[in-house]
Backbone as JSON, one array per atom type, in Angstrom:
{
  "sequence": "DQPVYIMRNAWGRKVFTRDPALLEGTARHLVREILDLQPVGPYILGGFCEGAKVAAAAARQLLALGHRVTLVCLVEHSITEPLDAQIAHYVGRRNRLSPYYRFDHPEFGWRKLFPGEPVITLFPWSHDEFTRETNIHQLAIQLERDLDAAKRAQDSLPPKPPLQLLQS",
  "N": [[118.54, 91.24, 89.49], [116.4, 94.28, 89.33], [114.79, 95.43, 86.99], [113.81, 99.24, 86.31], [111.66, 101.36, 84.89], [111.44, 104.0, 83.29], [109.9, 107.3, 82.68], [109.35, 109.17, 79.77], [109.56, 112.85, 79.71], [106.35, 114.9, 77.98], [107.7, 116.0, 76.03], [108.49, 118.47, 77.0], [106.18, 119.63, 76.91], [102.82, 120.71, 77.91], [100.77, 118.19, 77.4], [99.49, 116.19, 78.48], [98.17, 117.65, 80.52], [96.13, 119.03, 79.21], [94.31, 117.06, 78.01], [93.28, 114.15, 79.25], [92.9, 111.8, 78.33], [94.56, 111.25, 76.11], [96.89, 111.03, 77.8], [96.43, 108.94, 79.58], [96.02, 106.62, 77.4], [98.5, 106.78, 76.32], [100.06, 106.14, 78.58], [98.5, 103.33, 78.62], [99.81, 102.22, 76.58], [102.73, 102.28, 77.39], [102.41, 100.42, 79.07], [101.88, 97.98, 78.11], [104.11, 97.93, 76.52], [106.35, 97.53, 78.62], [104.78, 94.59, 79.68], [105.39, 93.45, 77.7], [108.36, 92.98, 77.85], [108.64, 92.65, 80.58], [107.03, 90.5, 82.0], [106.12, 89.6, 84.49], [105.64, 91.22, 87.31], [107.26, 92.21, 90.41], [107.12, 95.8, 89.39], [109.21, 98.83, 89.29], [108.7, 102.6, 88.71], [109.29, 105.47, 86.75], [109.39, 109.12, 86.48], [110.15, 112.77, 84.9], [109.17, 115.55, 85.44], [106.34, 115.79, 83.14], [106.12, 112.95, 82.92], [106.38, 111.92, 85.19], [103.86, 112.26, 85.73], [102.77, 109.9, 83.79], [103.94, 107.94, 84.27], [103.03, 107.12, 87.07], [100.06, 106.75, 85.9], [100.4, 104.7, 84.69], [101.53, 102.98, 86.76], [98.97, 102.81, 88.03], [97.21, 101.23, 86.08], [98.75, 99.23, 85.88], [98.69, 97.64, 88.57], [95.58, 97.79, 88.54], [95.42, 95.33, 86.78], [96.28, 93.4, 88.49], [99.06, 93.47, 89.17], [101.64, 93.65, 90.66], [103.44, 96.99, 92.3], [106.28, 98.37, 92.86], [107.21, 100.65, 93.65], [106.93, 104.01, 92.91], [108.74, 107.11, 91.38], [108.76, 109.89, 91.86], [109.88, 112.87, 90.0], [110.15, 116.23, 90.67], [107.27, 116.42, 89.93], [104.11, 116.14, 91.28], [100.97, 113.71, 92.3], [97.2, 114.07, 92.65], [95.93, 112.41, 92.49], [94.23, 109.03, 94.63], [96.66, 105.93, 94.69], [97.85, 102.97, 95.03], [100.55, 102.33, 95.96], [103.93, 102.46, 96.65], [105.41, 106.14, 96.79], [107.58, 107.69, 95.93], [109.03, 110.97, 96.21], [110.24, 113.86, 94.51], [111.97, 116.78, 94.88], [112.17, 119.92, 94.0], [113.3, 123.16, 95.22], [112.76, 125.56, 95.08], [110.67, 125.49, 92.85], [108.39, 127.34, 91.73], [105.89, 125.93, 91.19], [106.54, 124.08, 92.67], [104.83, 121.96, 95.48], [106.2, 122.61, 97.96], [106.76, 125.09, 97.96], [104.87, 126.53, 98.09], [103.64, 125.45, 100.46], [103.76, 124.02, 103.81], [103.66, 121.61, 104.95], [103.05, 119.84, 102.78], [102.75, 117.01, 102.72], [101.21, 116.13, 104.12], [98.91, 115.72, 103.4], [99.33, 114.02, 101.35], [99.69, 111.78, 102.24], [97.05, 110.68, 102.77], [96.15, 109.53, 100.41], [98.14, 107.84, 99.41], [99.57, 104.68, 100.47], [101.6, 103.65, 103.56], [104.55, 105.73, 104.22], [104.77, 108.49, 102.97], [108.45, 108.76, 100.58], [110.26, 111.83, 100.13], [112.16, 114.0, 98.83], [114.09, 116.7, 99.25], [115.22, 118.87, 97.25], [117.9, 121.53, 96.67], [116.99, 123.41, 94.6], [115.58, 124.76, 91.25], [113.5, 123.44, 88.88], [114.22, 123.5, 86.38], [116.92, 123.07, 86.8], [117.11, 120.65, 87.88], [117.84, 119.01, 86.05], [120.88, 119.77, 85.41], [124.16, 118.92, 84.53], [125.73, 118.14, 87.22], [123.81, 118.2, 89.26], [122.3, 115.91, 88.39], [123.99, 113.86, 88.89], [123.29, 113.89, 92.1], [120.71, 113.71, 92.34], [121.14, 110.58, 91.54], [122.19, 109.23, 93.49], [120.74, 109.71, 95.26], [118.3, 108.53, 94.12], [119.02, 105.83, 94.02], [119.59, 104.72, 96.59], [116.93, 104.83, 97.42], [115.56, 103.55, 95.95], [117.15, 101.25, 96.5], [116.01, 101.01, 99.29], [113.66, 100.65, 99.07], [113.32, 97.83, 97.4], [114.24, 96.25, 99.71], [112.26, 96.39, 101.27], [109.78, 95.87, 99.7], [111.03, 92.75, 99.17], [110.26, 91.83, 101.53], [107.77, 91.23, 102.03], [105.0, 88.83, 101.44], [105.04, 86.6, 98.88], [102.92, 87.39, 96.46], [100.27, 85.93, 94.67], [100.26, 83.81, 91.08], [98.96, 85.39, 88.3], [95.84, 84.77, 87.51], [94.59, 83.89, 83.97], [91.22, 84.16, 82.89], [89.03, 82.26, 81.38], [87.01, 82.65, 78.43]],
  "CA": [[118.68, 92.96, 88.9], [115.25, 94.62, 89.1], [114.3, 96.83, 86.1], [113.2, 100.54, 86.8], [110.97, 101.98, 83.54], [111.71, 105.68, 83.75], [108.71, 107.73, 81.23], [109.65, 110.61, 78.93], [108.01, 113.82, 79.71], [105.87, 115.02, 77.06], [108.57, 116.39, 75.29], [108.53, 119.54, 77.16], [104.93, 120.25, 76.32], [102.07, 119.68, 79.29], [100.04, 118.28, 76.44], [98.46, 115.38, 79.58], [97.17, 118.21, 81.41], [94.91, 119.23, 78.41], [93.94, 115.75, 77.71], [93.73, 113.07, 80.08], [92.81, 110.83, 77.33], [96.0, 111.21, 75.44], [97.46, 110.76, 78.93], [95.84, 107.12, 79.93], [96.34, 106.07, 76.1], [100.37, 106.86, 76.93], [100.4, 104.79, 79.95], [98.69, 102.05, 78.24], [101.08, 102.03, 75.2], [103.59, 101.74, 77.85], [101.74, 99.59, 79.95], [101.47, 96.77, 77.05], [105.44, 97.49, 76.14], [106.41, 96.97, 79.61], [104.82, 93.98, 79.57], [106.02, 92.48, 76.46], [109.81, 92.78, 78.34], [109.33, 91.55, 82.33], [105.33, 89.72, 81.92], [105.65, 89.45, 85.98], [105.79, 91.69, 88.45], [106.9, 93.82, 90.58], [107.44, 97.1, 88.95], [109.2, 100.29, 89.73], [108.25, 103.05, 87.17], [109.5, 107.04, 87.61], [109.49, 109.99, 85.5], [110.45, 113.34, 85.33], [107.51, 116.22, 85.3], [104.95, 115.21, 82.85], [107.05, 111.87, 82.61], [106.08, 111.48, 86.12], [102.01, 111.68, 85.37], [102.92, 108.65, 82.39], [104.56, 106.22, 85.63], [101.76, 107.08, 87.8], [99.03, 106.51, 85.17], [100.78, 102.9, 84.13], [101.44, 101.89, 87.31], [97.73, 102.61, 88.04], [96.8, 100.32, 85.26], [99.52, 97.62, 86.22], [97.72, 97.52, 89.96], [94.38, 96.87, 87.76], [95.96, 94.37, 86.04], [96.84, 92.94, 89.16], [100.38, 93.5, 89.48], [102.71, 94.57, 91.93], [104.13, 98.08, 91.83], [107.6, 98.44, 94.11], [107.56, 102.13, 94.26], [106.81, 105.2, 91.87], [109.28, 107.28, 91.67], [108.02, 111.45, 90.77], [110.58, 114.21, 89.83], [109.39, 117.59, 89.85], [105.4, 116.39, 90.17], [103.08, 115.58, 92.3], [99.81, 113.62, 91.67], [96.59, 114.34, 93.51], [94.58, 110.81, 92.78], [94.99, 107.8, 95.08], [97.71, 105.37, 93.81], [98.12, 101.91, 96.19], [101.99, 102.01, 95.79], [105.14, 103.22, 97.99], [106.08, 106.9, 96.28], [109.07, 108.12, 96.09], [108.75, 112.77, 95.53], [112.27, 114.64, 94.4], [110.85, 118.24, 94.59], [112.79, 121.56, 94.35], [112.33, 123.74, 96.6], [112.92, 126.81, 94.45], [110.15, 125.56, 91.49], [107.0, 127.79, 91.81], [104.56, 124.87, 91.18], [106.51, 122.92, 94.0], [103.8, 122.33, 97.03], [106.48, 122.99, 99.17], [107.19, 126.44, 97.7], [103.79, 127.23, 98.37], [102.97, 125.01, 101.7], [104.9, 124.28, 104.96], [103.81, 120.06, 104.38], [101.89, 119.08, 101.75], [102.82, 116.17, 102.52], [100.14, 115.58, 105.14], [98.03, 115.83, 102.44], [99.96, 113.07, 100.46], [99.86, 110.26, 103.48], [95.65, 110.3, 102.88], [96.37, 109.09, 99.32], [99.31, 106.73, 99.18], [99.91, 103.61, 101.53], [102.73, 104.4, 104.01], [105.18, 106.99, 104.87], [105.67, 108.9, 101.84], [109.29, 109.43, 100.64], [110.19, 112.71, 100.1], [113.67, 114.31, 99.22], [114.0, 117.95, 99.24], [116.41, 119.61, 96.58], [118.06, 122.94, 96.33], [117.05, 123.9, 92.8], [114.68, 125.27, 90.49], [112.68, 122.94, 88.11], [115.03, 123.8, 85.17], [118.28, 122.74, 87.35], [117.18, 118.86, 88.22], [119.01, 118.4, 84.66], [122.21, 120.13, 85.16], [125.12, 117.61, 85.27], [125.98, 117.99, 88.64], [122.58, 117.97, 90.04], [121.84, 114.24, 88.05], [124.54, 113.46, 90.17], [122.8, 113.76, 93.44], [119.58, 112.91, 92.31], [121.12, 109.41, 90.9], [122.37, 109.11, 94.56], [119.73, 109.83, 96.34], [117.58, 107.22, 94.17], [119.59, 104.56, 94.19], [119.17, 104.61, 98.27], [115.33, 104.81, 97.5], [115.36, 102.34, 95.39], [117.29, 99.83, 97.38], [115.04, 100.68, 99.96], [112.08, 99.45, 98.22], [113.4, 96.55, 96.76], [114.11, 95.67, 100.92], [110.7, 96.47, 101.59], [109.19, 94.43, 98.76], [111.8, 91.53, 99.88], [109.53, 91.7, 102.8], [106.28, 91.05, 101.71], [104.71, 87.44, 101.03], [104.55, 86.45, 97.07], [101.41, 87.45, 95.18], [100.0, 84.48, 93.97], [100.45, 84.43, 89.96], [97.88, 86.06, 87.78], [94.97, 83.82, 86.4], [93.52, 84.1, 82.71], [90.1, 83.72, 82.98], [88.26, 81.49, 79.84], [85.18, 83.22, 78.47]],
  "C": [[116.81, 92.87, 89.16], [115.13, 95.37, 87.86], [113.92, 98.52, 86.39], [113.13, 101.43, 85.32], [110.41, 103.45, 84.5], [111.08, 106.36, 82.02], [109.6, 109.16, 81.22], [108.86, 111.65, 79.33], [107.36, 113.85, 78.24], [106.73, 116.35, 76.06], [108.58, 118.04, 75.44], [107.25, 120.54, 77.21], [103.8, 120.0, 77.5], [100.86, 119.23, 78.29], [98.95, 117.24, 77.6], [97.71, 116.41, 80.53], [95.68, 118.51, 80.66], [94.06, 118.04, 77.85], [94.2, 114.57, 78.24], [93.47, 112.12, 79.05], [94.17, 110.24, 76.82], [96.94, 110.4, 77.13], [97.33, 109.07, 79.79], [96.46, 106.49, 78.53], [98.29, 105.76, 75.89], [100.36, 106.14, 77.41], [100.02, 103.78, 79.46], [99.73, 101.26, 77.27], [102.21, 101.53, 76.29], [103.34, 100.51, 78.9], [102.37, 97.67, 79.09], [103.52, 96.71, 77.01], [106.26, 97.0, 77.41], [106.52, 95.14, 80.37], [105.45, 93.03, 78.93], [107.6, 92.32, 77.33], [109.75, 91.93, 80.04], [107.28, 91.45, 81.81], [104.86, 90.03, 83.91], [106.31, 90.17, 86.94], [107.28, 91.94, 89.44], [108.2, 95.11, 89.48], [108.01, 97.96, 89.22], [109.45, 101.34, 88.22], [109.05, 104.68, 88.05], [109.14, 107.66, 85.81], [109.92, 111.06, 86.23], [108.95, 114.34, 85.16], [106.51, 115.59, 84.56], [105.24, 113.94, 82.6], [106.31, 111.32, 83.8], [104.57, 110.99, 86.03], [101.93, 110.4, 84.68], [103.04, 107.97, 83.88], [103.39, 106.48, 86.75], [100.9, 106.8, 87.31], [99.25, 104.76, 84.82], [101.44, 102.36, 85.89], [100.21, 101.71, 88.2], [97.42, 101.13, 87.51], [97.69, 99.07, 85.61], [98.76, 97.39, 87.5], [96.26, 97.07, 89.21], [94.52, 96.06, 87.31], [96.16, 92.93, 87.22], [97.89, 92.6, 89.23], [101.0, 94.12, 90.82], [103.57, 95.8, 91.41], [104.66, 98.34, 93.4], [107.31, 100.01, 94.23], [107.24, 102.76, 92.31], [107.44, 106.27, 91.99], [108.97, 108.96, 90.89], [109.06, 112.23, 90.86], [109.77, 114.75, 89.4], [107.8, 117.38, 90.09], [105.26, 115.86, 90.82], [101.93, 115.6, 91.72], [98.67, 114.03, 92.79], [95.44, 113.02, 93.18], [95.79, 109.49, 93.56], [95.31, 106.41, 94.39], [98.17, 104.33, 95.25], [99.46, 101.33, 95.71], [103.02, 102.59, 96.74], [105.52, 104.35, 96.38], [107.16, 107.72, 96.95], [109.24, 110.03, 95.51], [110.3, 113.23, 95.54], [111.18, 115.94, 93.97], [112.1, 119.45, 94.73], [112.38, 122.51, 94.72], [112.07, 125.31, 96.26], [111.8, 126.43, 93.14], [108.89, 126.24, 91.94], [106.19, 126.74, 91.64], [105.38, 123.74, 92.5], [105.62, 123.07, 95.13], [104.74, 122.71, 98.13], [107.2, 124.52, 99.1], [105.93, 127.19, 97.98], [102.56, 126.88, 100.16], [104.42, 124.42, 102.51], [105.19, 122.99, 104.62], [103.04, 119.73, 103.96], [102.31, 117.81, 101.71], [101.9, 115.29, 103.79], [99.51, 115.01, 104.56], [97.87, 114.33, 101.94], [99.6, 111.8, 101.41], [97.85, 109.83, 103.29], [95.41, 109.28, 101.59], [97.37, 107.91, 98.84], [99.65, 106.48, 100.48], [101.21, 103.96, 102.08], [103.5, 105.02, 103.98], [105.32, 107.68, 103.36], [107.46, 109.48, 101.83], [109.45, 110.07, 100.32], [111.67, 113.56, 99.78], [113.65, 116.07, 98.58], [115.54, 118.17, 98.3], [116.61, 121.21, 96.29], [117.28, 123.81, 95.28], [115.81, 124.31, 92.61], [114.47, 123.67, 89.37], [113.94, 122.48, 87.28], [116.49, 122.87, 85.76], [118.59, 121.35, 87.97], [118.34, 118.47, 86.57], [120.04, 119.28, 84.38], [122.77, 118.9, 85.64], [125.28, 117.1, 86.67], [124.89, 117.71, 89.64], [121.92, 116.1, 89.56], [122.78, 113.62, 89.07], [124.13, 112.69, 91.55], [121.57, 113.18, 93.43], [119.97, 111.37, 92.27], [121.81, 108.99, 92.15], [121.36, 108.94, 95.47], [118.36, 108.57, 95.56], [117.82, 105.73, 94.28], [119.19, 104.12, 95.37], [117.85, 104.51, 98.1], [114.87, 103.72, 97.04], [115.73, 100.64, 95.95], [116.22, 99.59, 98.96], [113.57, 100.03, 100.1], [112.38, 98.62, 97.76], [113.8, 95.94, 98.57], [112.88, 95.44, 101.74], [109.98, 95.11, 100.63], [109.63, 92.69, 98.9], [110.59, 90.71, 100.6], [108.51, 91.01, 102.94], [106.18, 89.48, 101.43], [104.45, 87.81, 99.31], [103.76, 86.54, 96.47], [101.73, 86.14, 94.27], [100.3, 84.61, 92.11], [98.85, 84.63, 89.78], [97.52, 84.73, 87.0], [94.26, 84.28, 85.2], [92.35, 83.7, 83.19], [89.31, 83.11, 81.49], [87.39, 82.53, 79.95], [84.64, 82.31, 77.4]]
}
């Protein structure tokens, strides 16, 4: 079994947009909690809306510490900073903030930021419709497929050597 760590959104507020230090501090706190629970990766992270920002920041921090991140699932949020991990985007077509609302093929730009082919699933929903019970089931089915695919891809990679702690 592979744990999946899901980041909460900022309780409906865009606090991370206004305060990047808060985003990094929140991610650092969550990375410590993740490492307490699971000291050795690989890791799968995800989040909805602002929580996706936290997931991406936490993934960056885990990678900087030398850990492997199998997949980062971004539901209703896109990131614009490079991230050396497989990304899965879940986007509502009727969300006015969706890159697909404004551009025909935003994934062309994403290919410059992330390794591999981006996994993109478009749903015919607005942002708020993602949390409807019937839609959560559809999202869960797609997430399960993408998690299985990421796990199979991860299993085909050579093992990463254990982290070495340097003594000062």
